N, C-alpha and C positions, 0 to 999 in steps of 0.2 A: 504494500500500500504506500502511496506516495504522499498523501495528505492526511492530516489529522481529521477524524470525522466527528460529527456531532453525536449526541446521545441518541440511541434508537428511538426514544419517544418523541424526538423532534422531527421525525419523518412520518409522512402519511402511510396508511395501510396499503394504498395503491400508488405506485411510482412509475414515472416514465423513465426512459433510458438516462436522461441527464440527472435525474434525482437518484437513480440507482448508483450511478458513478460517484456522486457525492456521498451517498450512504456507505459505499464500500471504500471511499477515499482513493479512487483511481481515476485515470483519464478515460476519455471516450474510446480511444483506440484499444486500450486494454479491456474495457468492457465488451467491445465488439468481439474480441478474441475469446473472452470467457464465455460469451453466448455461443459462439460458433464451435469452439473446440473443447470446452470444459464443462458443458452441461448446465450452464446458467439459464439456458432457454427453458428448462423445466419449471422455472419460476415465472415464466412469461405467458401472457395470453393477449389476443388482439380482439377487443370488443367490436362487434359488428357495426356499431354506430360511430366508431372512432377510427381515424386513419393513423393510429398510434399504438405501438406495443406497450403494454402495461405489465408491471411486475407486482406480485403480491409480496409484501415485506416479509411475512412469516416464512414464505418459501425461499426467499433470498437468504434469510438467516439460516434456515435448515441447510441450504446448499453450501453456505459459507462454512458451517460446522463440518459438513460432509467432506469438503475438500481441504479443510484445515487452515483456512485463512484467519 
């Protein structure tokens, strides 16, 4: 992780990619790699009424523990 992150309770339950990057304390390029190659996509979904991928915070936390970040 490259940045110090805020406390978990300061982030919403549903997050877009930019917010997830801040949540994990990483840059956008690193986030894209984690989604593509390391299974972070398991925490994502794309609502039919939005043109945006969203992430469930609890699933991101579970993924984080699973991979040991």
